C-alpha positions as CSV (number, residue, x, y, z in Angstrom):
1,V,-49.6,-2.0,102.4
2,A,-46.3,-3.7,102.8
3,P,-46.0,-7.5,103.0
4,S,-46.4,-9.1,106.4
5,T,-43.4,-10.1,108.4
6,A,-43.4,-13.3,110.4
7,V,-45.2,-13.0,113.7
8,T,-43.9,-14.9,116.8
9,A,-46.5,-15.3,119.5
10,T,-45.3,-15.0,123.0
11,T,-47.2,-15.3,126.3
12,T,-46.9,-12.3,128.6
13,P,-49.0,-11.4,131.6
14,A,-51.6,-8.8,130.6
15,A,-51.3,-7.0,134.0
16,S,-47.6,-6.2,133.6
17,T,-46.7,-2.7,132.7
18,P,-43.3,-1.1,132.0
19,T,-41.5,0.1,135.1
20,D,-41.2,3.5,133.5
21,D,-44.5,5.4,133.0
22,P,-46.8,3.5,130.6
23,T,-47.9,7.0,129.4
24,R,-44.6,7.2,127.6
25,L,-45.4,4.1,125.6
26,R,-48.9,5.4,124.8
27,T,-47.4,8.8,123.8
28,W,-45.0,7.1,121.5
29,L,-47.8,5.1,119.9
30,D,-49.8,8.3,119.4
31,A,-46.8,9.9,117.8
32,Q,-46.9,7.1,115.2
33,R,-50.5,7.7,114.5
34,D,-50.2,8.8,110.9
35,A,-48.0,5.8,109.9
36,I,-50.3,3.3,111.8
37,L,-53.5,4.6,110.3
38,T,-52.0,4.8,106.8
39,C,-50.9,1.1,107.0
40,T,-54.3,0.0,108.3
41,E,-56.4,2.3,106.1
42,R,-58.7,2.9,109.1
43,A,-59.8,5.9,111.1
44,N,-58.8,4.2,114.3
45,V,-57.3,0.9,115.2
46,A,-56.5,-1.0,118.4
47,V,-52.8,-2.1,118.9
48,T,-51.1,-4.2,121.4
49,A,-47.6,-3.2,122.5
50,R,-45.7,-6.2,124.0
51,W,-42.3,-6.0,125.6
52,D,-39.9,-8.6,126.9
53,A,-37.8,-8.5,130.0
54,T,-35.1,-6.4,128.2
55,G,-37.7,-3.8,127.3
56,T,-37.8,-4.5,123.6
57,V,-41.3,-3.5,122.3
58,T,-43.2,-5.3,119.5
59,V,-46.4,-3.7,118.2
60,A,-49.2,-5.9,116.9
61,L,-52.7,-5.1,115.5
62,V,-55.8,-6.4,117.2
63,G,-58.8,-8.1,115.7
64,D,-59.2,-8.8,111.9
65,L,-55.9,-6.9,111.1
66,A,-53.8,-9.2,113.3
67,R,-51.2,-11.2,111.2
68,T,-52.0,-9.3,108.0
69,P,-49.9,-7.3,105.6
70,A,-51.1,-4.2,107.5
71,E,-49.5,-5.5,110.7
72,G,-46.2,-5.9,108.9
73,C,-46.5,-2.4,107.5
74,V,-47.1,-1.0,111.0
75,R,-44.1,-2.9,112.5
76,T,-41.9,-1.6,109.7
77,A,-43.3,2.0,109.9
78,V,-43.0,2.4,113.7
79,G,-39.5,0.9,114.1
80,A,-38.0,-0.1,117.4
81,Q,-38.8,1.2,120.9
82,Q,-37.3,0.3,124.2
83,V,-38.9,0.7,127.6
84,A,-37.5,0.1,131.1
85,A,-39.0,-3.2,132.0
86,G,-37.4,-5.9,134.1
87,A,-40.4,-8.2,133.2
88,A,-42.4,-8.9,130.1
89,G,-45.8,-7.3,129.7
90,E,-48.2,-5.7,127.3
91,L,-50.7,-2.9,127.0
92,R,-53.5,-2.2,124.5
93,H,-54.0,1.2,123.0
94,L,-56.5,2.7,120.6
95,V,-54.9,4.8,117.9
96,R,-57.2,7.4,116.5
């Protein structure tokens, strides 16, 4: 597990979704399954994908793995993702 990177908390409306199909973002997260589960050493894990108004996505782990070295590992492993946004938002997704 890689060392954690600094986490900056931002407030975004939970109801907001990307203007492009949210299924695209879920599909991208599922494609990162092996890396995410390797970092967390779990069979499944909940993640939150948050994006800003420019569409830059940040992935965070939910629950006891939030703000841990596993979260830093996940962020490094999944890299950057952009979505069409226009407004900030987030979605939760179970990776299994």
